[in-house]
N, C-alpha and C positions, 0 to 999 in steps of 0.2 A: 484495519488494513484497507487500503484503497488501490484499486486497479485503475490506471489512467486510460480511459477509453478514447479521449480526444484532447488535443492540445499538448502543451509542454509546460513543465515546471522546473524551477531551480531548487536544489537541495542545499541549504546553507546551515552554518553552525556558528555559534558565537553570540555574545550578548547583543551585538548590534548587527548580526547577520553578515559579518564581514568576510567570512570564509565560504566560498562556493565549493561544494564537494562534488556536485554532479548536475547534469541536466537530464531529466527524464522525459520520455515521449510516449505516445500512445502504445499500449502493450506492456509498459513498465508498471511496477507496483511500488508502494511505499507505505510506511506506517506499520510494518509487520511486528514491531515491538509492542504495539498496542494489544496484540493477542496474548501477550504474557502478563500474568497478574502483577500489579504493582511495579511495572517498569516505567520509569519516567521517560518522557520524550527527549530525544537527544539532538534532533535537528528541526529546522523550520522549512516548510515548503512554500514557495512563492510562485504563483501562476505567472507565466510569461505571456500567455494568450488565454482565450476563453477555453476552459477545460470542462470535461464531463468525466466524472469518476463513478466507479461502482464500489460502494462501501461494503466490506465483508466483516462482520463481527465474528467472535469466536464460535457462537452457536451456529451461525450459517456455515462456517468453515467445517464444523463437525458434521453437519448435514451433508455437505458436499463430499466429505471424506467417506461417509457411510455409503452414499450413492455410488461412488467410484469403487469402493470395496465390493459392493454387491455385484456390480457389472463384472469385475474381475473374477469373482467366485463362480459366476454362471457361465464363464467361457471355457 
């Protein structure tokens, strides 16, 4: 999964990327299906400008979830 920190991207679908589904901007995320085992990618992301992303893999997400859970338990 990726969090878009800077820039904008287009989300497209189709063999020749002919169908535009959305435009994403800083703060949006994409690629969440990559966190599920054996799920094929269903869309293509095309940068419209220079982009900076934060890649979050499933292990990192689990660590984040644990950290958040611990904070909630101590309140």
